[in-house]
DRENLOSE-246820 format. One record per residue (C-alpha): residue in three letters; chain; x, y, z negated. Coordinates in steps of 0.1 Angstrom, whole numbers. Layout:
REM residues N
{"ALA","A",{X,Y,Z}}
...
END
This chain:
REM residues 634
{"UNK","A",{689,572,-67}}
{"UNK","A",{667,561,-39}}
{"UNK","A",{647,584,-20}}
{"UNK","A",{612,578,-21}}
{"UNK","A",{608,568,16}}
{"UNK","A",{633,544,11}}
{"UNK","A",{613,529,-21}}
{"UNK","A",{582,530,1}}
{"UNK","A",{598,513,28}}
{"UNK","A",{604,477,4}}
{"UNK","A",{571,479,0}}
{"UNK","A",{555,450,21}}
{"UNK","A",{523,462,37}}
{"UNK","A",{491,448,18}}
{"UNK","A",{478,426,47}}
{"UNK","A",{511,413,55}}
{"UNK","A",{513,400,15}}
{"UNK","A",{509,361,10}}
{"UNK","A",{476,351,-6}}
{"UNK","A",{482,334,-38}}
{"UNK","A",{452,314,-53}}
{"UNK","A",{426,334,-78}}
{"UNK","A",{429,365,-55}}
{"UNK","A",{395,378,-41}}
{"UNK","A",{395,387,-9}}
{"UNK","A",{377,419,1}}
{"UNK","A",{350,421,30}}
{"UNK","A",{314,409,39}}
{"UNK","A",{297,392,5}}
{"UNK","A",{293,362,25}}
{"UNK","A",{330,363,32}}
{"UNK","A",{335,366,-6}}
{"UNK","A",{310,336,-19}}
{"UNK","A",{327,315,6}}
{"UNK","A",{359,324,-2}}
{"UNK","A",{343,308,-39}}
{"UNK","A",{339,280,-25}}
{"UNK","A",{302,280,-15}}
{"UNK","A",{283,266,11}}
{"UNK","A",{276,289,39}}
{"UNK","A",{237,275,41}}
{"UNK","A",{233,286,-1}}
{"UNK","A",{254,315,0}}
{"UNK","A",{230,329,26}}
{"UNK","A",{200,315,7}}
{"UNK","A",{214,331,-23}}
{"UNK","A",{218,369,-10}}
{"UNK","A",{187,369,7}}
{"UNK","A",{169,355,-22}}
{"UNK","A",{187,387,-45}}
{"UNK","A",{180,411,-16}}
{"UNK","A",{219,415,-8}}
{"UNK","A",{220,437,-39}}
{"UNK","A",{257,422,-47}}
{"UNK","A",{276,396,-47}}
{"UNK","A",{279,388,-84}}
{"UNK","A",{235,387,-78}}
{"UNK","A",{237,361,-52}}
{"UNK","A",{264,342,-82}}
{"UNK","A",{240,342,-108}}
{"UNK","A",{214,325,-86}}
{"UNK","A",{234,305,-75}}
{"UNK","A",{243,286,-106}}
{"UNK","A",{207,292,-121}}
{"UNK","A",{194,276,-94}}
{"UNK","A",{220,244,-91}}
{"UNK","A",{187,222,-102}}
{"UNK","A",{162,236,-79}}
{"UNK","A",{157,204,-54}}
{"UNK","A",{149,228,-27}}
{"UNK","A",{183,242,-29}}
{"UNK","A",{197,231,0}}
{"UNK","A",{162,225,22}}
{"UNK","A",{167,253,54}}
{"UNK","A",{133,268,44}}
{"UNK","A",{135,303,55}}
{"UNK","A",{118,329,37}}
{"UNK","A",{84,352,50}}
{"UNK","A",{88,390,52}}
{"UNK","A",{65,419,59}}
{"UNK","A",{66,451,73}}
{"UNK","A",{51,481,47}}
{"UNK","A",{41,519,50}}
{"UNK","A",{54,528,16}}
{"UNK","A",{41,568,7}}
{"UNK","A",{66,586,-16}}
{"UNK","A",{65,620,-31}}
{"UNK","A",{34,636,-49}}
{"UNK","A",{7,617,-28}}
{"UNK","A",{22,584,-43}}
{"UNK","A",{27,599,-80}}
{"UNK","A",{-16,604,-76}}
{"UNK","A",{-22,569,-60}}
{"UNK","A",{5,553,-94}}
{"UNK","A",{-15,570,-118}}
{"UNK","A",{-49,563,-96}}
{"UNK","A",{-37,521,-102}}
{"UNK","A",{-26,530,-136}}
{"UNK","A",{-65,545,-142}}
{"UNK","A",{-83,523,-123}}
{"UNK","A",{-69,493,-138}}
{"UNK","A",{-70,507,-177}}
{"UNK","A",{-104,518,-174}}
{"UNK","A",{-120,490,-150}}
{"UNK","A",{-99,461,-152}}
{"UNK","A",{-82,442,-125}}
{"UNK","A",{-89,441,-94}}
{"UNK","A",{-71,427,-62}}
{"UNK","A",{-54,456,-52}}
{"UNK","A",{-37,461,-83}}
{"UNK","A",{-16,425,-68}}
{"UNK","A",{3,449,-46}}
{"UNK","A",{18,485,-47}}
{"UNK","A",{1,515,-25}}
{"UNK","A",{7,509,10}}
{"UNK","A",{-4,509,49}}
{"UNK","A",{3,471,67}}
{"UNK","A",{26,476,100}}
{"UNK","A",{25,436,106}}
{"UNK","A",{12,397,90}}
{"UNK","A",{36,378,69}}
{"UNK","A",{62,361,90}}
{"UNK","A",{100,344,90}}
{"UNK","A",{138,349,97}}
{"UNK","A",{164,325,92}}
{"UNK","A",{184,337,63}}
{"UNK","A",{218,340,87}}
{"UNK","A",{193,368,105}}
{"UNK","A",{183,390,79}}
{"UNK","A",{207,416,90}}
{"UNK","A",{201,417,118}}
{"UNK","A",{162,424,109}}
{"UNK","A",{170,451,90}}
{"UNK","A",{189,464,120}}
{"UNK","A",{159,463,144}}
{"UNK","A",{135,485,123}}
{"UNK","A",{166,513,117}}
{"UNK","A",{164,510,151}}
{"UNK","A",{131,518,162}}
{"UNK","A",{130,540,129}}
{"UNK","A",{152,562,150}}
{"UNK","A",{139,562,185}}
{"UNK","A",{98,570,165}}
{"UNK","A",{109,595,140}}
{"UNK","A",{104,624,166}}
{"UNK","A",{69,608,173}}
{"UNK","A",{54,601,135}}
{"UNK","A",{29,620,128}}
{"UNK","A",{41,643,98}}
{"UNK","A",{14,646,77}}
{"UNK","A",{-4,618,84}}
{"UNK","A",{-43,623,82}}
{"UNK","A",{-63,600,57}}
{"UNK","A",{-97,598,50}}
{"UNK","A",{-113,581,18}}
{"UNK","A",{-143,557,27}}
{"UNK","A",{-160,535,-1}}
{"UNK","A",{-183,505,-2}}
{"UNK","A",{-200,482,-28}}
{"UNK","A",{-170,463,-29}}
{"UNK","A",{-145,483,-12}}
{"UNK","A",{-128,514,-20}}
{"UNK","A",{-101,528,8}}
{"UNK","A",{-77,558,26}}
{"UNK","A",{-81,554,58}}
{"UNK","A",{-60,563,87}}
{"UNK","A",{-78,581,117}}
{"UNK","A",{-83,562,144}}
{"UNK","A",{-59,584,173}}
{"UNK","A",{-28,587,147}}
{"UNK","A",{-29,552,138}}
{"UNK","A",{-28,541,177}}
{"UNK","A",{5,562,174}}
{"UNK","A",{15,540,142}}
{"UNK","A",{8,511,156}}
{"UNK","A",{26,512,190}}
{"UNK","A",{56,521,164}}
{"UNK","A",{45,481,148}}
{"UNK","A",{47,467,180}}
{"UNK","A",{83,478,194}}
{"UNK","A",{97,473,165}}
{"UNK","A",{79,434,165}}
{"UNK","A",{98,435,202}}
{"UNK","A",{130,447,185}}
{"UNK","A",{125,420,158}}
{"UNK","A",{124,391,183}}
{"UNK","A",{154,405,203}}
{"UNK","A",{175,403,180}}
{"UNK","A",{169,382,150}}
{"UNK","A",{145,356,174}}
{"UNK","A",{117,367,145}}
{"UNK","A",{81,361,157}}
{"UNK","A",{64,391,140}}
{"UNK","A",{28,399,149}}
{"UNK","A",{17,435,145}}
{"UNK","A",{-20,445,123}}
{"UNK","A",{-46,451,147}}
{"UNK","A",{-72,461,123}}
{"UNK","A",{-77,495,106}}
{"UNK","A",{-50,508,98}}
{"UNK","A",{-53,517,55}}
{"UNK","A",{-39,518,16}}
{"UNK","A",{-65,499,-3}}
{"UNK","A",{-74,514,-32}}
{"UNK","A",{-99,489,-51}}
{"UNK","A",{-120,462,-38}}
{"UNK","A",{-135,424,-51}}
{"UNK","A",{-141,445,-80}}
{"UNK","A",{-167,444,-102}}
{"UNK","A",{-201,462,-92}}
{"UNK","A",{-210,482,-125}}
{"UNK","A",{-174,493,-120}}
{"UNK","A",{-174,514,-89}}
{"UNK","A",{-186,550,-100}}
{"UNK","A",{-160,550,-120}}
{"UNK","A",{-136,541,-94}}
{"UNK","A",{-157,561,-64}}
{"UNK","A",{-145,590,-96}}
{"UNK","A",{-114,583,-100}}
{"UNK","A",{-107,579,-59}}
{"UNK","A",{-121,611,-51}}
{"UNK","A",{-99,632,-73}}
{"UNK","A",{-68,621,-51}}
{"UNK","A",{-53,647,-34}}
{"UNK","A",{-49,634,-2}}
{"UNK","A",{-34,664,12}}
{"UNK","A",{-6,662,-7}}
{"UNK","A",{27,660,3}}
{"UNK","A",{39,624,16}}
{"UNK","A",{76,609,32}}
{"UNK","A",{70,578,46}}
{"UNK","A",{92,552,49}}
{"UNK","A",{92,519,66}}
{"UNK","A",{100,489,40}}
{"UNK","A",{111,455,45}}
{"UNK","A",{100,427,16}}
{"UNK","A",{105,395,18}}
{"UNK","A",{87,358,-4}}
{"UNK","A",{91,325,-10}}
{"UNK","A",{73,308,12}}
{"UNK","A",{69,274,-9}}
{"UNK","A",{43,301,-33}}
{"UNK","A",{29,316,-8}}
{"UNK","A",{-3,314,-26}}
{"UNK","A",{3,305,-59}}
{"UNK","A",{-7,326,-93}}
{"UNK","A",{17,345,-102}}
{"UNK","A",{26,347,-141}}
{"UNK","A",{48,360,-164}}
{"UNK","A",{65,345,-193}}
{"UNK","A",{60,365,-227}}
{"UNK","A",{73,342,-248}}
{"UNK","A",{108,317,-256}}
{"UNK","A",{101,277,-247}}
{"UNK","A",{121,253,-257}}
{"UNK","A",{109,221,-243}}
{"UNK","A",{97,188,-258}}
{"UNK","A",{101,162,-242}}
{"UNK","A",{122,156,-203}}
{"UNK","A",{83,173,-181}}
{"UNK","A",{82,201,-193}}
{"UNK","A",{95,235,-182}}
{"UNK","A",{117,260,-204}}
{"UNK","A",{107,295,-207}}
{"UNK","A",{125,326,-210}}
{"UNK","A",{109,355,-210}}
{"UNK","A",{107,378,-183}}
{"UNK","A",{108,350,-156}}
{"UNK","A",{78,346,-136}}
{"UNK","A",{65,307,-130}}
{"UNK","A",{50,299,-97}}
{"UNK","A",{11,284,-99}}
{"UNK","A",{-1,258,-72}}
{"UNK","A",{-42,265,-67}}
{"UNK","A",{-46,230,-71}}
{"UNK","A",{-33,231,-111}}
{"UNK","A",{-61,257,-119}}
{"UNK","A",{-89,228,-120}}
{"UNK","A",{-73,199,-130}}
{"UNK","A",{-47,204,-158}}
{"UNK","A",{-57,199,-191}}
{"UNK","A",{-68,227,-218}}
{"UNK","A",{-32,241,-233}}
{"UNK","A",{-8,233,-205}}
{"UNK","A",{-2,245,-167}}
{"UNK","A",{20,229,-141}}
{"UNK","A",{43,254,-124}}
{"UNK","A",{79,265,-107}}
{"UNK","A",{109,294,-126}}
{"UNK","A",{115,323,-103}}
{"UNK","A",{145,318,-121}}
{"UNK","A",{151,285,-116}}
{"UNK","A",{134,270,-90}}
{"UNK","A",{124,241,-114}}
{"UNK","A",{93,226,-120}}
{"UNK","A",{69,212,-149}}
{"UNK","A",{47,215,-178}}
{"UNK","A",{46,247,-201}}
{"UNK","A",{22,259,-225}}
{"UNK","A",{-6,281,-212}}
{"UNK","A",{-6,309,-240}}
{"UNK","A",{33,315,-234}}
{"UNK","A",{28,334,-202}}
{"UNK","A",{-1,358,-189}}
{"UNK","A",{-9,368,-151}}
{"UNK","A",{11,391,-135}}
{"UNK","A",{11,406,-104}}
{"UNK","A",{17,390,-68}}
{"UNK","A",{42,415,-58}}
{"UNK","A",{70,412,-90}}
{"UNK","A",{83,383,-76}}
{"UNK","A",{90,403,-40}}
{"UNK","A",{128,410,-30}}
{"UNK","A",{136,448,-14}}
{"UNK","A",{159,445,17}}
{"UNK","A",{156,482,26}}
{"UNK","A",{131,510,39}}
{"UNK","A",{136,540,62}}
{"UNK","A",{123,572,58}}
{"UNK","A",{99,583,89}}
{"UNK","A",{96,617,79}}
{"UNK","A",{114,636,109}}
{"UNK","A",{144,649,101}}
{"UNK","A",{183,657,118}}
{"UNK","A",{197,626,102}}
{"UNK","A",{181,588,89}}
{"UNK","A",{185,572,55}}
{"UNK","A",{184,538,44}}
{"UNK","A",{162,549,14}}
{"UNK","A",{162,526,-22}}
{"UNK","A",{186,505,1}}
{"UNK","A",{218,484,-13}}
{"UNK","A",{240,510,-10}}
{"UNK","A",{217,534,-23}}
{"UNK","A",{192,526,-45}}
{"UNK","A",{173,554,-63}}
{"UNK","A",{177,545,-102}}
{"UNK","A",{144,559,-108}}
{"UNK","A",{125,538,-86}}
{"UNK","A",{120,502,-90}}
{"UNK","A",{115,478,-64}}
{"UNK","A",{94,444,-69}}
{"UNK","A",{111,417,-84}}
{"UNK","A",{130,434,-106}}
{"UNK","A",{124,436,-144}}
{"UNK","A",{108,466,-159}}
{"UNK","A",{125,491,-177}}
{"UNK","A",{104,482,-209}}
{"UNK","A",{83,449,-216}}
{"UNK","A",{47,459,-221}}
{"UNK","A",{26,426,-243}}
{"UNK","A",{-7,420,-231}}
{"UNK","A",{-26,411,-254}}
{"UNK","A",{-59,386,-241}}
{"UNK","A",{-94,399,-241}}
{"UNK","A",{-113,388,-271}}
{"UNK","A",{-142,379,-246}}
{"UNK","A",{-153,379,-207}}
{"UNK","A",{-178,411,-214}}
{"UNK","A",{-181,435,-242}}
{"UNK","A",{-217,460,-246}}
{"UNK","A",{-217,479,-272}}
{"UNK","A",{-242,476,-290}}
{"UNK","A",{-251,461,-327}}
{"UNK","A",{-267,430,-340}}
{"UNK","A",{-296,433,-354}}
{"UNK","A",{-307,415,-387}}
{"UNK","A",{-342,407,-374}}
{"UNK","A",{-328,388,-338}}
{"UNK","A",{-316,359,-339}}
{"UNK","A",{-278,356,-328}}
{"UNK","A",{-256,331,-311}}
{"UNK","A",{-217,331,-317}}
{"UNK","A",{-194,307,-297}}
{"UNK","A",{-156,307,-311}}
{"UNK","A",{-131,285,-298}}
{"UNK","A",{-109,256,-317}}
{"UNK","A",{-78,262,-334}}
{"UNK","A",{-40,259,-321}}
{"UNK","A",{-35,220,-309}}
{"UNK","A",{-12,199,-320}}
{"UNK","A",{-2,184,-289}}
{"UNK","A",{5,222,-272}}
{"UNK","A",{26,230,-302}}
{"UNK","A",{49,199,-300}}
{"UNK","A",{43,184,-266}}
{"UNK","A",{21,161,-245}}
{"UNK","A",{43,133,-264}}
{"UNK","A",{39,147,-298}}
{"UNK","A",{31,110,-317}}
{"UNK","A",{66,97,-311}}
{"UNK","A",{73,123,-333}}
{"UNK","A",{50,110,-362}}
{"UNK","A",{41,78,-360}}
{"UNK","A",{64,49,-363}}
{"UNK","A",{57,18,-345}}
{"UNK","A",{32,2,-375}}
{"UNK","A",{7,40,-367}}
{"UNK","A",{23,52,-399}}
{"UNK","A",{19,90,-399}}
{"UNK","A",{45,108,-411}}
{"UNK","A",{42,145,-402}}
{"UNK","A",{81,158,-387}}
{"UNK","A",{73,198,-389}}
{"UNK","A",{57,218,-413}}
{"UNK","A",{34,229,-390}}
{"UNK","A",{17,190,-388}}
{"UNK","A",{-8,187,-412}}
{"UNK","A",{0,164,-439}}
{"UNK","A",{-25,139,-428}}
{"UNK","A",{-42,127,-402}}
{"UNK","A",{-79,110,-401}}
{"UNK","A",{-80,75,-399}}
{"UNK","A",{-89,61,-364}}
{"UNK","A",{-107,26,-366}}
{"UNK","A",{-95,23,-325}}
{"UNK","A",{-58,28,-333}}
{"UNK","A",{-37,59,-334}}
{"UNK","A",{-28,65,-295}}
{"UNK","A",{-65,75,-295}}
{"UNK","A",{-48,112,-304}}
{"UNK","A",{-34,107,-274}}
{"UNK","A",{-62,124,-254}}
{"UNK","A",{-78,139,-292}}
{"UNK","A",{-56,158,-310}}
{"UNK","A",{-62,172,-344}}
{"UNK","A",{-50,209,-350}}
{"UNK","A",{-21,224,-369}}
{"UNK","A",{-18,233,-403}}
{"UNK","A",{-16,269,-384}}
{"UNK","A",{-48,263,-364}}
{"UNK","A",{-68,256,-394}}
{"UNK","A",{-58,289,-411}}
{"UNK","A",{-68,305,-385}}
{"UNK","A",{-103,289,-385}}
{"UNK","A",{-99,297,-425}}
{"UNK","A",{-92,335,-416}}
{"UNK","A",{-122,336,-391}}
{"UNK","A",{-145,326,-422}}
{"UNK","A",{-135,348,-443}}
{"UNK","A",{-139,379,-421}}
{"UNK","A",{-174,361,-414}}
{"UNK","A",{-178,363,-453}}
{"UNK","A",{-166,397,-455}}
{"UNK","A",{-188,409,-429}}
{"UNK","A",{-226,395,-446}}
{"UNK","A",{-226,376,-414}}
{"UNK","A",{-247,348,-425}}
{"UNK","A",{-249,313,-403}}
{"UNK","A",{-277,291,-404}}
{"UNK","A",{-266,260,-381}}
{"UNK","A",{-232,252,-370}}
{"UNK","A",{-229,230,-337}}
{"UNK","A",{-190,218,-323}}
{"UNK","A",{-179,191,-296}}
{"UNK","A",{-169,162,-304}}
{"UNK","A",{-134,168,-304}}
{"UNK","A",{-117,170,-333}}
{"UNK","A",{-101,197,-328}}
{"UNK","A",{-129,212,-329}}
{"UNK","A",{-144,193,-357}}
{"UNK","A",{-119,206,-379}}
{"UNK","A",{-122,241,-371}}
{"UNK","A",{-158,242,-374}}
{"UNK","A",{-145,228,-413}}
{"UNK","A",{-124,255,-421}}
{"UNK","A",{-143,286,-403}}
{"UNK","A",{-166,269,-431}}
{"UNK","A",{-146,267,-458}}
{"UNK","A",{-134,302,-454}}
{"UNK","A",{-172,316,-451}}
{"UNK","A",{-176,291,-489}}
{"UNK","A",{-201,270,-473}}
{"UNK","A",{-184,234,-464}}
{"UNK","A",{-203,214,-488}}
{"UNK","A",{-239,232,-483}}
{"UNK","A",{-240,233,-439}}
{"UNK","A",{-235,201,-425}}
{"UNK","A",{-218,203,-388}}
{"UNK","A",{-241,186,-359}}
{"UNK","A",{-220,170,-337}}
{"UNK","A",{-232,176,-298}}
{"UNK","A",{-210,161,-274}}
{"UNK","A",{-231,180,-245}}
{"UNK","A",{-207,206,-258}}
{"UNK","A",{-172,193,-239}}
{"UNK","A",{-152,212,-220}}
{"UNK","A",{-150,208,-183}}
{"UNK","A",{-143,167,-176}}
{"UNK","A",{-122,175,-144}}
{"UNK","A",{-94,188,-176}}
{"UNK","A",{-95,147,-192}}
{"UNK","A",{-62,131,-175}}
{"UNK","A",{-70,97,-168}}
{"UNK","A",{-98,82,-155}}
{"UNK","A",{-114,77,-192}}
{"UNK","A",{-130,102,-217}}
{"UNK","A",{-112,107,-248}}
{"UNK","A",{-123,83,-282}}
{"UNK","A",{-137,108,-303}}
{"UNK","A",{-146,94,-344}}
{"UNK","A",{-181,89,-344}}
{"UNK","A",{-195,106,-369}}
{"UNK","A",{-198,75,-395}}
{"UNK","A",{-156,77,-395}}
{"UNK","A",{-161,121,-400}}
{"UNK","A",{-182,112,-429}}
{"UNK","A",{-157,90,-446}}
{"UNK","A",{-133,113,-438}}
{"UNK","A",{-147,143,-459}}
{"UNK","A",{-164,157,-428}}
{"UNK","A",{-196,172,-441}}
{"UNK","A",{-217,163,-410}}
{"UNK","A",{-256,155,-403}}
{"UNK","A",{-254,117,-397}}
{"UNK","A",{-288,122,-391}}
{"UNK","A",{-289,149,-360}}
{"UNK","A",{-292,131,-322}}
{"UNK","A",{-273,144,-296}}
{"UNK","A",{-290,163,-266}}
{"UNK","A",{-268,148,-250}}
{"UNK","A",{-256,118,-254}}
{"UNK","A",{-217,105,-251}}
{"UNK","A",{-232,74,-228}}
{"UNK","A",{-242,104,-205}}
{"UNK","A",{-206,120,-201}}
{"UNK","A",{-184,110,-166}}
{"UNK","A",{-153,116,-160}}
{"UNK","A",{-142,143,-132}}
{"UNK","A",{-181,158,-129}}
{"UNK","A",{-181,188,-106}}
{"UNK","A",{-181,226,-120}}
{"UNK","A",{-218,228,-110}}
{"UNK","A",{-229,202,-133}}
{"UNK","A",{-203,215,-163}}
{"UNK","A",{-222,244,-160}}
{"UNK","A",{-253,231,-160}}
{"UNK","A",{-250,206,-186}}
{"UNK","A",{-236,234,-205}}
{"UNK","A",{-267,255,-203}}
{"UNK","A",{-289,228,-206}}
{"UNK","A",{-272,221,-238}}
{"UNK","A",{-269,251,-250}}
{"UNK","A",{-306,267,-244}}
{"UNK","A",{-322,233,-262}}
{"UNK","A",{-297,245,-292}}
{"UNK","A",{-312,272,-294}}
{"UNK","A",{-348,262,-293}}
{"UNK","A",{-341,238,-316}}
{"UNK","A",{-330,268,-342}}
{"UNK","A",{-363,289,-332}}
{"UNK","A",{-367,307,-365}}
{"UNK","A",{-362,345,-361}}
{"UNK","A",{-337,360,-376}}
{"UNK","A",{-316,326,-375}}
{"UNK","A",{-279,327,-365}}
{"UNK","A",{-260,299,-347}}
{"UNK","A",{-221,293,-344}}
{"UNK","A",{-210,270,-318}}
{"UNK","A",{-173,254,-325}}
{"UNK","A",{-164,238,-285}}
{"UNK","A",{-137,249,-262}}
{"UNK","A",{-123,284,-243}}
{"UNK","A",{-145,275,-217}}
{"UNK","A",{-174,276,-237}}
{"UNK","A",{-171,314,-243}}
{"UNK","A",{-182,313,-209}}
{"UNK","A",{-204,285,-199}}
{"UNK","A",{-231,286,-224}}
{"UNK","A",{-231,322,-221}}
{"UNK","A",{-235,337,-190}}
{"UNK","A",{-270,322,-176}}
{"UNK","A",{-287,329,-212}}
{"UNK","A",{-279,363,-194}}
{"UNK","A",{-298,366,-166}}
{"UNK","A",{-266,361,-140}}
{"UNK","A",{-255,329,-117}}
{"UNK","A",{-222,314,-124}}
{"UNK","A",{-195,323,-114}}
{"UNK","A",{-172,305,-90}}
{"UNK","A",{-148,281,-103}}
{"UNK","A",{-116,296,-96}}
{"UNK","A",{-128,329,-108}}
{"UNK","A",{-144,313,-142}}
{"UNK","A",{-107,298,-148}}
{"UNK","A",{-93,330,-149}}
{"UNK","A",{-117,341,-176}}
{"UNK","A",{-113,305,-196}}
{"UNK","A",{-73,311,-193}}
{"UNK","A",{-79,342,-211}}
{"UNK","A",{-92,330,-243}}
{"UNK","A",{-69,326,-270}}
{"UNK","A",{-79,303,-299}}
{"UNK","A",{-107,312,-320}}
{"UNK","A",{-117,333,-292}}
{"UNK","A",{-152,346,-308}}
{"UNK","A",{-181,359,-288}}
{"UNK","A",{-216,370,-304}}
{"UNK","A",{-248,369,-284}}
{"UNK","A",{-278,387,-290}}
{"UNK","A",{-316,375,-280}}
{"UNK","A",{-332,408,-267}}
{"UNK","A",{-367,407,-285}}
{"UNK","A",{-388,381,-270}}
{"UNK","A",{-381,384,-230}}
{"UNK","A",{-357,351,-228}}
{"UNK","A",{-329,371,-223}}
{"UNK","A",{-294,375,-243}}
{"UNK","A",{-266,403,-245}}
{"UNK","A",{-233,400,-256}}
{"UNK","A",{-225,422,-284}}
{"UNK","A",{-193,428,-308}}
{"UNK","A",{-186,405,-329}}
{"UNK","A",{-195,407,-364}}
{"UNK","A",{-159,403,-371}}
{"UNK","A",{-124,418,-354}}
{"UNK","A",{-101,398,-327}}
{"UNK","A",{-74,374,-344}}
{"UNK","A",{-40,377,-324}}
{"UNK","A",{-6,365,-336}}
{"UNK","A",{30,357,-320}}
{"UNK","A",{43,321,-311}}
{"UNK","A",{72,305,-338}}
{"UNK","A",{92,288,-312}}
{"UNK","A",{110,254,-326}}
{"UNK","A",{148,257,-350}}
{"UNK","A",{166,236,-354}}
{"UNK","A",{196,245,-374}}
{"UNK","A",{221,216,-368}}
{"UNK","A",{214,232,-327}}
{"UNK","A",{221,261,-338}}
{"UNK","A",{242,271,-363}}
{"UNK","A",{268,245,-361}}
{"UNK","A",{275,249,-322}}
END
């Protein structure tokens, strides 16, 4: 028998073996992707967009972005350098983040984790990210012996800002570290980094409601700033295309009904451009998927607002604690399992429930005081079945036939033709159920409604009818159709307003409407694409005139209109100035179908205050389309 030495001698060295098809080549992640046939620019973009985690992550990114129109565009990512706290102080800051958000609501500091900004966002080519990280490592090595430890912080508060500031003398040392990194980064990666020149600090809260200041101060003062902390220099990046977009998280799956709609997968993120916040029609937004890079229309009730940093990509952190060695923290070769980086899916999904009213003041409405209730309409047909829903249930002759159980069995006839439903959509069967539930809840709470006004939109008229049915008042209380209650006309697509059903046709369709009512603002006074100020003033004016018209003591008024009505019809009644349009839109997007608020008159001062509604909120989840042939016969 041959000796072991002889046997081993017959085995050719691995490096001399002939390459065979299908063999995975060892080497860098980029080499592996190139050997798989991916173009170099795509492979580099995929690696950078996934933080260089693994070849598998890069492959998944490439396959999911196959339809991304910007896949081959030479767009660099934007990078930023932060100092992030770790250890006991970081834990306390995390607790502050959670408690302040829970007790005072989200403010702009919550968009990004606790950090000290060392530079402005800068660009770096995909091919040079490794050199950029090497520049940071070299800079940290030089500055470790000089870096102050502990880092002295001082609490500062003002009327709209709370933060922990670094003492000036120490801050100058850190700024020199940032300047040194900028020089090293330019030398190795050609990246032009602009070091931060303002006071260095950890932002705790800013742009918060004035009445939240005492609670935020109390929470901030409870942070022990002398706790142990290791500060790590960390590089993150974001997609340059979405730097000024709003970040939204997908909560529910959605299958597109039309070619211009976007498929939604829970856990994905959507980037919505600023212009879409003021120009999209009610119920729909236009955005781009983080997972696929594709853009399209999507229903707004399937998503919620996310934090800006949720989609950022982590590239590496280096500890500045003055020890004998330097290491990559949370890097691709040693990521800590118990710490989650921005842009990664959380281990547990928490479903955020929409707020039912913009402001809530605990107070019970007195039976002797007037109450104004404002309610949003029910679920819309065009939101559930897509904006081309007409083609699904109307034939060429205009005959209606439902194709889904959630579509009403019949629709009111329109003298102007069925195509006017395109801009004046009805509510679904479930929308009618939602409305009836609200009416039943009002009846159960012994809440009397003396007057009911609604927007001319069919969805509002149908919702009001459903509420009256639940209240057992459908044949006793007449609806007053008020065009002045219509939503912001800037959200109307096209150059003309919807062709609403006239009061006579509503009455002929068995809606109990007041045919003798004279609107405060007739349809002829509404204009397309009105300004935000015009809409707010119109809503305030018509609400005040309605209240004046129903001035009997103890009378209750119900307005059934749009999501924006809950804010626009009540804010100035409280003596508050209108919000700016951006903040107004953020409030409106949080108001679900049948969102309901109550406003009570404060004696005879002419002011009103928001109080607890007499009914419970209505919460439910979506039920996406099901086609048994496509799913069960695959």
